[in-house]
Structure formats: structure tokens, C-alpha cells
DRENBA-195893 format. One record per residue (C-alpha): residue in three letters; chain; y, x, z. Coordinates in steps of 0.5 Angstrom, whole numbers, always signed. Example, Ala and Ser with C-alpha at 12.3 -4.5 7.8 and 13.67 -1.06 7.14 Angstrom:
residu chaine yy xx zz
ALA A -9 +25 +16
SER A -2 +27 +14
END
This chain:
residu chaine yy xx zz
MET A +0 +0 +0
SER A +7 +3 -2
ASN A +12 +4 +3
GLU A +17 -1 +1
HIS A +11 -6 +2
ILE A +11 -5 +10
TYR A +18 -1 +11
THR A +25 -4 +9
ASN A +31 +1 +8
ARG A +36 +1 +14
GLU A +42 +0 +9
LEU A +39 -6 +6
SER A +36 -9 +12
TRP A +44 -9 +15
LEU A +46 -13 +8
GLN A +41 -18 +10
PHE A +44 -18 +17
ASN A +51 -19 +14
GLU A +48 -24 +9
ARG A +46 -28 +16
VAL A +53 -28 +18
LEU A +55 -31 +11
GLU A +50 -36 +12
GLU A +54 -39 +18
SER A +60 -40 +14
GLU A +56 -44 +9
ASP A +53 -48 +15
LEU A +56 -55 +15
SER A +54 -56 +22
VAL A +59 -51 +24
PRO A +66 -53 +25
LEU A +71 -51 +19
TYR A +75 -46 +22
GLU A +69 -43 +25
ARG A +66 -42 +18
LEU A +73 -39 +16
ARG A +72 -34 +22
PHE A +65 -32 +20
ILE A +68 -30 +13
ALA A +73 -26 +17
ILE A +67 -23 +21
PHE A +63 -22 +15
GLN A +69 -18 +11
SER A +70 -14 +18
ASN A +63 -12 +18
LEU A +63 -10 +11
ASP A +69 -6 +12
GLU A +66 -2 +17
PHE A +59 -1 +14
SER A +63 +2 +8
MET A +67 +7 +12
VAL A +61 +9 +16
ARG A +54 +8 +12
ILE A +56 +8 +5
GLY A +61 +14 +7
SER A +54 +18 +10
LEU A +50 +16 +4
PHE A +56 +19 +0
ASP A +56 +25 +3
GLN A +48 +26 +3
ALA A +49 +25 -5
LEU A +53 +31 -5
LEU A +48 +35 -2
LYS A +44 +40 -6
LYS A +38 +39 -3
THR A +35 +32 -4
VAL A +35 +27 +2
TYR A +30 +22 +3
ASP A +30 +16 +7
SER A +24 +17 +12
LYS A +21 +10 +11
THR A +22 +8 +4
LYS A +23 +15 +1
LEU A +29 +13 -3
THR A +34 +18 -4
ALA A +41 +17 -2
LYS A +43 +16 -9
GLU A +38 +11 -10
GLN A +40 +7 -4
LEU A +47 +7 -6
ALA A +45 +4 -12
LYS A +41 -2 -9
VAL A +47 -3 -3
TYR A +52 -3 -9
GLN A +48 -9 -12
GLY A +47 -12 -6
ILE A +54 -13 -4
ARG A +56 -15 -11
MET A +51 -21 -10
LEU A +54 -23 -4
LEU A +61 -23 -6
PRO A +61 -29 -10
ARG A +58 -33 -5
LYS A +63 -31 +0
ALA A +68 -33 -5
GLN A +65 -40 -6
SER A +64 -41 +1
TYR A +72 -39 +2
GLU A +74 -44 -3
LYS A +70 -50 +0
ILE A +73 -48 +6
LEU A +80 -48 +4
GLN A +79 -55 +0
GLU A +77 -58 +7
LEU A +82 -55 +11
ALA A +87 -58 +5
GLN A +84 -65 +7
GLN A +86 -63 +14
GLY A +93 -61 +12
ILE A +92 -54 +13
GLU A +94 -51 +6
HIS A +93 -44 +3
ILE A +98 -45 -3
ASP A +96 -42 -9
MET A +102 -38 -12
GLN A +100 -40 -19
ASN A +101 -48 -18
LEU A +108 -48 -14
THR A +112 -54 -14
SER A +119 -53 -15
VAL A +121 -53 -8
GLN A +116 -48 -6
PHE A +118 -43 -11
ASP A +125 -44 -9
TYR A +124 -43 -2
LEU A +119 -37 -3
LYS A +123 -33 -8
LEU A +129 -33 -3
TYR A +124 -31 +2
PHE A +122 -25 -2
GLU A +129 -23 -4
LYS A +132 -24 +3
GLU A +126 -22 +8
ILE A +121 -18 +4
ALA A +125 -14 -2
PRO A +129 -10 +3
LEU A +123 -7 +7
ILE A +119 -5 +1
SER A +118 +2 -1
PRO A +116 +1 -9
GLN A +114 +8 -13
ILE A +113 +9 -20
ILE A +107 +14 -21
ASP A +108 +18 -28
LYS A +108 +26 -30
ARG A +113 +28 -25
GLN A +111 +24 -19
PRO A +104 +25 -17
PHE A +99 +20 -15
PRO A +101 +18 -7
PHE A +96 +18 -1
LEU A +94 +11 +0
LYS A +92 +9 +7
ASN A +85 +7 +9
LYS A +84 -1 +8
GLU A +92 -2 +7
ILE A +93 -7 +2
TYR A +97 -5 -4
VAL A +100 -9 -10
GLY A +99 -5 -17
VAL A +104 -6 -23
HIS A +102 -3 -30
LEU A +108 -1 -33
ALA A +109 -1 -41
THR A +109 +6 -44
LYS A +111 +9 -51
GLY A +104 +12 -51
ASN A +97 +11 -49
THR A +98 +14 -42
VAL A +98 +9 -36
ARG A +104 +8 -32
LEU A +103 +5 -25
GLY A +108 +2 -20
ILE A +105 +1 -13
ILE A +108 -3 -7
PRO A +105 -3 +0
ALA A +104 -10 +2
SER A +105 -8 +9
GLY A +111 -6 +13
TYR A +116 -9 +18
PHE A +114 -16 +16
ASN A +109 -21 +17
ARG A +103 -22 +13
LEU A +102 -30 +14
ILE A +108 -33 +11
PHE A +109 -41 +13
LEU A +113 -45 +9
PRO A +118 -51 +12
VAL A +114 -57 +12
GLN A +115 -64 +16
GLU A +107 -65 +17
GLY A +101 -60 +16
ILE A +101 -53 +15
GLN A +103 -49 +9
PHE A +102 -41 +8
VAL A +102 -36 +3
LEU A +100 -28 +4
VAL A +105 -23 +3
GLU A +101 -19 -2
ASP A +101 -25 -6
LEU A +108 -26 -5
ILE A +109 -19 -7
TRP A +105 -19 -13
PHE A +108 -26 -16
PHE A +115 -23 -16
ALA A +113 -16 -17
GLU A +117 -17 -24
LEU A +123 -17 -20
VAL A +122 -10 -16
PHE A +121 -7 -23
ASN A +126 -11 -27
LYS A +128 -5 -31
HIS A +121 -4 -34
GLN A +116 -9 -38
VAL A +110 -11 -34
VAL A +103 -11 -37
ASP A +99 -13 -32
LYS A +99 -13 -24
MET A +93 -13 -19
ILE A +92 -13 -11
PHE A +88 -7 -9
ARG A +86 -3 -3
ILE A +81 +3 -2
THR A +76 +4 +4
ARG A +75 +12 +6
ASN A +69 +15 +9
ALA A +70 +15 +16
ASP A +63 +18 +18
ILE A +66 +24 +22
ASP A +63 +28 +28
VAL A +66 +34 +32
GLU A +64 +40 +29
ASP A +60 +45 +34
GLU A +65 +50 +32
MET A +71 +46 +34
VAL A +69 +46 +41
ASP A +69 +52 +45
VAL A +72 +55 +52
ASP A +79 +55 +49
PHE A +79 +49 +46
ASP A +80 +42 +49
TYR A +75 +37 +47
ARG A +80 +31 +47
ASP A +85 +35 +43
ALA A +79 +36 +38
MET A +78 +29 +38
GLU A +85 +28 +36
GLU A +85 +32 +31
LEU A +79 +29 +28
LEU A +82 +22 +28
LYS A +88 +25 +24
LYS A +82 +28 +19
ARG A +79 +21 +19
LYS A +85 +18 +16
LYS A +85 +22 +10
LEU A +78 +23 +8
THR A +75 +21 +1
PRO A +75 +14 -2
VAL A +68 +11 -2
ARG A +70 +4 -5
LEU A +76 +1 -9
GLU A +77 -7 -8
LEU A +81 -11 -13
HIS A +83 -18 -12
SER A +82 -20 -20
ALA A +79 -16 -26
ILE A +84 -11 -29
SER A +84 -7 -36
ASP A +79 -2 -38
ASP A +85 +3 -38
LEU A +88 +2 -32
LEU A +81 +2 -28
ASN A +79 +8 -31
TYR A +86 +11 -29
LEU A +84 +9 -22
CYS A +77 +12 -22
LEU A +80 +18 -24
GLN A +86 +18 -19
PHE A +81 +16 -13
SER A +75 +21 -16
ILE A +70 +15 -15
GLU A +65 +12 -20
LYS A +66 +5 -23
ALA A +60 +3 -19
GLN A +64 +4 -13
VAL A +69 -1 -15
PHE A +68 -9 -13
ILE A +72 -15 -15
ASP A +73 -20 -9
GLU A +77 -26 -10
CYS A +78 -27 -3
PRO A +84 -24 +1
LEU A +82 -17 +1
ASP A +83 -17 +9
MET A +81 -23 +12
SER A +84 -21 +19
PHE A +90 -26 +18
VAL A +84 -31 +20
PHE A +85 -29 +27
SER A +93 -30 +27
LEU A +92 -37 +23
GLU A +88 -39 +29
LYS A +94 -39 +34
ARG A +98 -44 +29
ILE A +92 -49 +29
LYS A +90 -49 +36
ASN A +92 -57 +36
HIS A +86 -58 +31
GLU A +81 -58 +36
ASP A +75 -61 +31
LEU A +76 -55 +27
PHE A +73 -51 +33
PHE A +67 -50 +37
ASN A +67 -54 +44
PRO A +70 -49 +49
LEU A +65 -46 +53
LEU A +67 -42 +59
PRO A +63 -37 +63
GLN A +61 -40 +70
ARG A +59 -38 +77
SER A +52 -35 +78
ASN A +48 -39 +83
GLN A +46 -32 +86
ILE A +53 -31 +88
ASP A +57 -33 +94
GLU A +64 -32 +93
LYS A +66 -32 +101
GLN A +61 -26 +102
SER A +62 -19 +100
MET A +59 -17 +94
ILE A +56 -11 +97
SER A +53 -15 +103
GLN A +50 -20 +98
ILE A +47 -14 +93
GLN A +44 -11 +99
LYS A +40 -17 +101
GLU A +37 -18 +94
ASP A +38 -16 +87
ILE A +43 -20 +83
LEU A +43 -21 +75
LEU A +49 -23 +71
HIS A +48 -26 +64
TYR A +54 -26 +60
PRO A +58 -30 +57
TYR A +54 -35 +61
HIS A +56 -32 +67
SER A +63 -29 +69
ILE A +64 -22 +69
THR A +68 -23 +75
PRO A +63 -21 +81
PHE A +62 -15 +78
ILE A +70 -13 +78
ARG A +70 -16 +85
LEU A +64 -11 +87
LEU A +69 -5 +84
ASN A +75 -7 +88
GLU A +71 -8 +94
ALA A +68 -1 +93
ALA A +75 +2 +92
ASN A +77 -1 +98
ASP A +71 +0 +103
GLU A +72 +6 +108
GLN A +64 +7 +108
VAL A +64 +8 +100
ILE A +65 +16 +99
ALA A +64 +16 +91
ILE A +64 +12 +85
LYS A +61 +14 +78
ILE A +61 +11 +72
THR A +60 +12 +64
LEU A +65 +8 +60
TYR A +64 +7 +52
ARG A +68 +1 +51
VAL A +73 -2 +55
ALA A +78 -8 +54
GLU A +85 -6 +53
ASP A +88 -8 +59
SER A +82 -6 +63
LYS A +81 -9 +70
VAL A +75 -4 +71
ILE A +80 +2 +70
ASN A +85 -1 +74
ALA A +79 -1 +80
LEU A +77 +6 +79
ILE A +84 +8 +79
ASN A +85 +5 +86
ALA A +79 +8 +88
ALA A +81 +15 +87
GLU A +88 +13 +90
ASN A +85 +11 +96
GLY A +81 +18 +97
ILE A +74 +16 +94
ASP A +71 +21 +90
VAL A +71 +18 +83
SER A +67 +21 +77
VAL A +68 +18 +70
VAL A +64 +20 +64
VAL A +68 +17 +58
GLU A +65 +18 +51
LEU A +71 +20 +46
ARG A +66 +19 +40
ALA A +65 +11 +41
ARG A +67 +10 +34
PHE A +73 +6 +32
ASP A +75 +6 +40
GLU A +76 +14 +40
GLU A +84 +13 +41
ASN A +83 +8 +46
ASN A +78 +12 +50
ILE A +83 +18 +50
ASP A +89 +14 +53
TRP A +84 +12 +58
SER A +82 +18 +60
LYS A +89 +21 +61
ARG A +90 +15 +66
LEU A +84 +17 +70
GLU A +86 +24 +70
GLU A +93 +23 +72
ALA A +90 +18 +78
GLY A +86 +24 +80
CYS A +79 +22 +77
ASN A +74 +27 +75
VAL A +73 +26 +68
ILE A +68 +29 +63
TYR A +67 +27 +56
GLY A +60 +27 +55
LEU A +55 +32 +52
PRO A +55 +37 +46
GLY A +50 +34 +41
TYR A +49 +27 +45
LYS A +53 +21 +46
VAL A +53 +18 +53
HIS A +52 +10 +51
SER A +49 +8 +58
LYS A +52 +3 +62
LEU A +51 +6 +69
LEU A +55 +5 +75
LEU A +53 +8 +82
ILE A +57 +7 +88
THR A +55 +12 +94
ARG A +56 +9 +101
ARG A +55 +13 +108
ASN A +53 +8 +113
GLY A +52 +12 +120
ASN A +47 +18 +118
LYS A +45 +14 +112
ILE A +46 +14 +105
GLU A +46 +8 +101
TYR A +47 +6 +94
ILE A +49 +0 +90
THR A +47 +1 +83
GLN A +49 -3 +77
ILE A +45 -2 +70
GLY A +48 -6 +64
THR A +46 -8 +57
GLY A +53 -8 +54
ASN A +60 -5 +55
TYR A +65 -5 +61
ASN A +69 -10 +57
GLU A +72 -16 +60
LYS A +74 -19 +53
THR A +67 -18 +50
SER A +63 -20 +56
LYS A +66 -27 +54
LEU A +63 -26 +47
TYR A +57 -22 +47
THR A +51 -24 +51
ASP A +49 -18 +56
LEU A +45 -17 +62
SER A +48 -14 +68
LEU A +43 -12 +74
MET A +46 -10 +81
THR A +41 -7 +86
ALA A +41 -3 +93
ARG A +34 -1 +91
LYS A +34 +7 +94
GLU A +29 +9 +88
ILE A +34 +6 +83
GLY A +40 +9 +86
SER A +36 +16 +87
ASP A +35 +16 +79
ALA A +42 +14 +78
SER A +44 +20 +82
ILE A +40 +25 +78
VAL A +43 +22 +71
PHE A +50 +23 +74
ASN A +48 +30 +76
SER A +45 +32 +70
LEU A +51 +29 +66
PHE A +56 +33 +70
MET A +52 +39 +70
GLY A +52 +39 +62
SER A +45 +37 +61
VAL A +40 +32 +59
VAL A +35 +29 +64
GLU A +29 +32 +64
SER A +25 +28 +69
VAL A +26 +21 +73
SER A +21 +16 +77
HIS A +24 +9 +75
LEU A +29 +9 +70
LEU A +28 +10 +63
VAL A +33 +15 +60
ALA A +34 +18 +53
PRO A +34 +23 +50
LEU A +28 +26 +54
CYS A +25 +20 +58
PHE A +26 +14 +54
LYS A +21 +14 +48
PRO A +15 +18 +51
GLN A +15 +12 +57
VAL A +16 +7 +52
ILE A +10 +10 +47
ALA A +6 +10 +54
LEU A +7 +3 +56
ILE A +5 +1 +48
ASP A -1 +5 +49
LYS A -3 +1 +55
GLU A -3 -5 +52
ILE A -7 -2 +46
ALA A -12 +0 +51
PHE A -12 -7 +54
ALA A -13 -10 +47
LYS A -18 -6 +45
SER A -22 -7 +51
GLY A -22 -15 +49
GLN A -16 -17 +54
PRO A -10 -21 +53
ALA A -4 -16 +51
GLN A +3 -17 +50
ILE A +10 -14 +48
LEU A +16 -18 +48
LEU A +22 -14 +45
LYS A +30 -17 +44
MET A +35 -12 +41
ASN A +40 -11 +36
SER A +36 -6 +31
VAL A +30 -3 +30
THR A +30 +4 +26
ASP A +26 +9 +30
LYS A +20 +10 +25
VAL A +16 +13 +31
LEU A +16 +7 +35
ILE A +16 +2 +29
ASP A +9 +6 +27
LYS A +7 +5 +34
LEU A +8 -2 +34
ILE A +4 -3 +28
GLU A -2 +1 +31
ALA A -1 -4 +37
SER A -1 -10 +32
CYS A -8 -7 +29
ALA A -11 -7 +36
GLY A -9 -14 +37
VAL A -3 -14 +41
VAL A +1 -20 +40
ILE A +8 -18 +39
LYS A +14 -22 +39
MET A +21 -19 +37
LEU A +28 -22 +37
VAL A +32 -17 +33
ARG A +39 -19 +31
GLY A +41 -14 +26
ILE A +37 -8 +22
CYS A +29 -9 +22
CYS A +26 -3 +18
PHE A +19 -6 +18
LYS A +16 -13 +15
PRO A +12 -17 +20
GLY A +6 -21 +18
VAL A +3 -16 +13
LYS A -4 -16 +13
GLY A -8 -10 +16
TYR A -1 -7 +19
SER A +3 -12 +22
GLU A +0 -19 +22
ASN A +0 -19 +30
ILE A +8 -18 +30
GLU A +13 -24 +29
VAL A +20 -22 +28
TYR A +26 -27 +29
SER A +34 -26 +29
ILE A +39 -31 +32
VAL A +46 -31 +29
GLY A +50 -36 +32
ARG A +57 -37 +35
LEU A +56 -31 +40
LEU A +54 -24 +39
GLU A +47 -23 +41
HIS A +47 -16 +45
SER A +42 -16 +50
ARG A +36 -11 +50
ILE A +30 -13 +54
LEU A +23 -10 +54
VAL A +17 -13 +56
PHE A +10 -10 +57
GLY A +4 -14 +59
LEU A +2 -20 +62
GLY A +1 -23 +69
GLU A +1 -18 +75
ARG A +1 -12 +71
GLN A +7 -14 +67
LYS A +13 -10 +67
ILE A +20 -12 +65
TYR A +26 -7 +63
ILE A +33 -8 +61
SER A +36 -3 +57
SER A +43 +0 +53
ALA A +38 +3 +48
ASP A +36 +0 +41
PHE A +30 +2 +38
MET A +34 +7 +33
THR A +33 +14 +33
ARG A +40 +15 +34
ASN A +39 +12 +41
THR A +32 +15 +43
GLU A +34 +22 +41
ARG A +41 +23 +40
ARG A +44 +19 +46
VAL A +44 +18 +53
GLU A +41 +11 +55
VAL A +38 +8 +61
ALA A +33 +3 +62
ALA A +32 +0 +68
PRO A +26 -4 +71
VAL A +26 -11 +74
HIS A +23 -11 +81
SER A +25 -18 +83
LEU A +20 -24 +82
LYS A +26 -29 +81
ILE A +30 -25 +76
LYS A +23 -23 +72
GLU A +22 -31 +72
ARG A +29 -32 +69
ILE A +29 -26 +64
LEU A +22 -29 +61
ASN A +26 -36 +61
ILE A +31 -33 +57
LEU A +27 -30 +52
ASP A +22 -37 +52
ILE A +29 -41 +50
MET A +31 -36 +45
MET A +24 -36 +41
ASN A +24 -43 +41
ASP A +31 -44 +38
ASN A +30 -48 +32
GLN A +37 -48 +30
LYS A +40 -41 +29
ARG A +33 -37 +29
ARG A +31 -34 +23
ILE A +24 -32 +22
GLN A +23 -26 +18
GLY A +17 -27 +13
PHE A +12 -21 +10
ASP A +16 -21 +4
GLY A +22 -19 +9
ILE A +26 -25 +7
TYR A +29 -29 +13
ARG A +29 -36 +13
HIS A +31 -42 +17
ILE A +26 -47 +20
GLU A +25 -52 +15
ASN A +25 -59 +18
PRO A +25 -57 +25
THR A +21 -62 +30
PRO A +25 -65 +35
PRO A +28 -64 +40
LEU A +33 -59 +37
LEU A +34 -53 +41
ASN A +40 -48 +40
ALA A +39 -43 +45
GLN A +46 -41 +46
GLU A +48 -48 +47
LYS A +42 -49 +52
LEU A +43 -43 +56
PHE A +51 -45 +57
LYS A +48 -52 +59
LEU A +44 -49 +64
ALA A +49 -44 +67
TYR A +54 -51 +67
GLN A +48 -55 +71
GLN A +47 -49 +76
ALA A +54 -48 +77
GLN A +55 -56 +78
GLN A +49 -56 +83
VAL A +52 -50 +87
GLN A +59 -54 +87
GLU A +55 -60 +89
ASN A +51 -57 +95
LYS A +58 -54 +97
VAL A +60 -61 +98
SER A +54 -64 +101
ALA A +54 -58 +106
HIS A +61 -59 +107
LYS A +60 -67 +109
VAL A +54 -65 +113
THR A +59 -60 +117
TYR A +64 -66 +117
ARG A +59 -71 +120
THR A +56 -66 +125
LYS A +63 -65 +128
VAL A +65 -72 +128
ARG A +58 -74 +132
LYS A +60 -68 +136
VAL A +67 -70 +138
LYS A +64 -77 +139
LYS A +59 -75 +143
GLN A +64 -71 +147
ALA A +69 -77 +148
GLY A +63 -81 +150
SER A +61 -76 +155
GLN A +68 -76 +158
LYS A +69 -83 +158
HIS A +62 -84 +162
LEU A +65 -79 +167
LYS A +71 -83 +168
ASN A +67 -89 +169
LYS A +63 -85 +174
GLU A +69 -83 +178
LEU A +72 -90 +178
END
């Protein structure tokens, strides 16, 4: 059997995932604005994919030595050809979906005005607006023999104007479509909303800008540059600050090679050839997209249409966990039992409370934490700064290489250092991707630990959008392992041995393989064997092959994989005992869960790592065992609900294609809505219990008062 029958190329699997995102924009059961948002997410995903993955393949294709995909054995050039073909198949679907949504929005009184079909009133208003508000602020430029082609910024939108010349040479005028003006321009109307995009306005009135020239053609375009950068070893030595190196690389990223040219409409061959020459790209890297080239305006539009509640999902707010008593300290509650928060169904507030308590606890002697991505106005950072100012030893691992969050993390690292925190920037050659917090307390002569292990970032914003798990425990053995992790990080080395946690790059994959091997042994001995996995992506060939081996041995394997999955389930003789599902819905599935075995021997872990080679071999990742029987039961219930979703769950077939469940048998189940419903019910039950307890307390007090009054009356009567 050929490799492509069992394995799927990583980049093509990612395109399948983004196709599932696009499908949400086509789903008529999704509210109208939310469908528009899914198109914006699809576009944003594709932008990052082009900058990073296509950029990486582009670099590989330039190498003298041919690089092959480890699974499908495709070369970089072959992968690029298939990726370009896949993108070209998706863009017309995107445009068709966008057009349908615009038509339906227009029926709701929200119109994206077509510049080609303006009324006289609209034309007069927009012409005046252009002359007064836009023209004075733009910086047009004509490129000819005397003027070299300018540097164009990554993902910035430009209007290009093909100007007539006497010969066959191309003369191009360029107008940046961004600057000191708003991208969304709203027309004054008594009812409804009418808007245009500034690039459309500039394109329409471009002749007014180049009024001394004959305009042959006009276009709206943007380029995407390779952003696949990393810190070169030679840049970092004892005399060169790591943070300075990252700041230099961020400047470099903005000037890297173009890998994609997007056009809003077709242009002449002469102009296309000219642009390909200027950007040093091939025609295969040119894409025509009839939608706006940057869909981020969708999020700005949202503010203007908030009153149209029917266009949005019903608001669902994170709830209080029924494990937590808000009147008791977080530390004391964690010392009594392990606590699990499930975002966004539960609020992140208890975790922030824990940090703030620790920052003001005289018994706390140290706080250590790994930070990968944090919110812009981070309460987590503020708590750490407060702790340092209170004299607590605060040590923070800030990963400056968190892609596209580098500048944010550089700024935060400076603030933390200024507050007196001990800050390091990860390890040479390894990103620190773990989500780990260790609070060390001195209680008399005893040292106590509070440890938190998460599957997602310490980010209040994404905790409302991403599904993640956060385990808080006072178990000494977990705290001791966490202490080893932090000591290794601050000594500049990777963890070589721990007893309970799984810690990449050295102590994660071997342990996972050992756990799979145990299930293989049980299956071969004729006993029931099972593996349940939930994660974002699966690309690690060693782990894939081990799962295939387990399947062949008879182990039942069920996997929830949101994004990339580099193998096909259900292939006879290979993966026939493996089922792969993907859920794409209103929330981004981000939690990672590993379950091995059944019954009393069952082991459950939550993890920061996916089954990707970059996670298992090139990052510091942490997975934690779940010991609490109550929490184990909750996690298994979460997985059961998700694996029985018949609304948003797709099933991957042996052909690699993802399909919805056709004609689902009632009751209909949307896992994310179900989990929110349960969170609401549990929070309501907690509130009702409080009210009930209050009533009981009140009645008890009343009876006590009456009894005391009766006793006093009896005494008086006796005295009389």
C-alpha cells in the first residue's frame, strides 16, 4: 500500500481543517453575522498558513538537497503545487459564501455598497468624502525607470494603477490603502447601515489621483511575505542579549521574501508579468480573490450592528465552577481537593484569585510560571508584579518566540523585570510551550506546593473563546516534579527524569509510547484495551505508527483532532480500529486529553502538547496525571459528550475526507452548547443551594429567637 493511502500530507490536512472553518460560513443554522466571522477566520488562518507553512516550503524548495515529507514522501515543490491547487479550489467557495451572506445582510438593512452601482446621491457623497478625507492623506507614487519599485509591506492593501506609455513598458502607479483614515466608511442614511471599504473608494476614484495620465487598468492587491523566522544560534552569545536578537529578527520578518500575491480581480498579462518580476514570484503564487483581501473589517463592523441580536450566537458567559466556594480562599480549597476548571464553560476568575491570594500571602515564598501568550491587559502579569513588589521571589519563563506574539512578550518581559521578577527567555533550541505554575509556601517547618497545569495559555481573553482545562492541585508529588521542571529551565537544561509528570522533549514521547504498548499487550492477551485522545493536531510519525500498531493489535482508539491529522483512520489492515473526529464550532477546541486503558487501570492526563514532532521533540511541554476520581469522571463525561456530537462533529473516512453525520438520530447534540448548558445548570444549582442554606439558617435563627423568647416568658410567668 502506498504512503498516501495511509498518511496525509500535513499541509493538505491543514487545508482540510480550514475548509471545515469555511463550511461553518455555509451552514444556514449558524447566525448570519457569525457566518461572516467564519469567513474572516478562514482568511486569517490562510494568511498565517501562507506566511509560515508556505514560507517554510518555499525555503525548502530553494535548497540544493531535496527535502521530502517524512510521511507522504512528497518534495517541497510537489507540496507547494498541491497546496496552491487546494487554495484555488477553496477561494471560489469563499467568494460564493461571502456573496450570499452580503445578500442576506442587505435584506436586514446592512449593505456593503457596490461601487459600480452607486446612486447619484451615494456617488456625490463618496466623491466629496474622498476629496476631503482621503486624498489629502494618501501617498501615491509612480514607478518608472527613474523610480525603483518600492518596498511594499506584508499584508497591507494597495491600489495599483496601470498607466499608459508610448512603448510596451509597464508604468505603474501605487497608492497605499491604509494610513490615517478608517477602512470602513459609513454612508449617512436614515435607516439601516450602508458602508464601503476605503480600498474600493480609492480604486474607484484613482483617476482623480493620476489625473495627468491615461489609466489603462486598475487593481486592488496585497502581498504576503515569508514569516518563518527563528533565532540563529550565532546571534545569541554571552555578549548579545536574547531579547535584542528577537527585536532584530522581528524587523527582518517585515522584509522577508514575498510568497503570495493576491488580486481582487483579473489583470492583463503584461501587468501580471511585471508584478511577478518585481516580487520575484511565479504565476502559481498569484491568487485572485473576489472577496475583500483583508477580512478583518468584519470585527469592526460588529460594533455597529450589535443591536441586531438575531445575527449573533446567543451570548454564553463563563460560569462559576461548582467545585469552588467564593467565600473561601483558593489555596485552602485546593489543599482540600484537586480542582479542575473547564474554559470557557467556567470562568478563569478563580485562577486569577489564586494568583492574587498568593501575591499577598505571607507564607508564600516563591511563584514560578511559564508564559507563552497573555492578554493585552493581563491580570496574570499584574498579579505577578504585585507579588514581586511584596517581596515574593517571582520567576517567570517568557517565551519570546511565541509566533506573532513576540513583540507583546518582549514588552511584558521588560515590565516584569522592572518590577523585580527574575525573567528568562526559554532554552536554546527549544520553545517553552508548557502551561505551568508553581506556588511554594512555607508552613512552619513544612514546604507546601500549589501546582497548576493547563492545556492553554494564561490569557483572560482566549479563555472565553478557547476550550481548555486547568488543573489545580496541592499534591506534593506533582509539586516536586514541577519544581524539577522549573529548576531545569532556570539552569538552561531540559528535564531528564521526573516521576509523575510527562515532560517533553525527553520525558513525554517515550512515556506515551510505553502507555500505548501497555494497551497493545492487553489487547494481545485478549483483554479489552482502549485509547481516547483529544488534541489539536497529529503529525508525529513515530506516534502515528505506534497508534497504527495498536490498531492492528486490536486496541480500540477514538480521537478528537480539531486540525491536522496526518493519517487516515479505518484503513483495512492498518488503522481499522481507529476513529478520528473533528469538531469545528463557535468555540475553538484547544484542550488536550490523553486516556489510556479502562476501569481501575485507566490513566488520564491533560497536556499542553499535541502529537506533533515540534511539541514532542522541540518544545518543553508538560502533561499532568489526573488522580481525583471525581475529576476523572468529569473528563470522561466531556469526551463522551463530544464524541456523540451529531451537529458539529465530522468523521474522517478511510479516504481522508471529513463528513458531517447525515440525518442524525434525535436527540440532536451540539457538544459545546451541551457543555455550556451543564455549566449553567451546575451554577444555578449552586445558587439554589445557597438560597436554600440561607433559608434554613434563617428559619433556624427564627426558631432559636422564638425559643429564647418562650423561655424568657416561661421564666417571667414562673417568677410571677
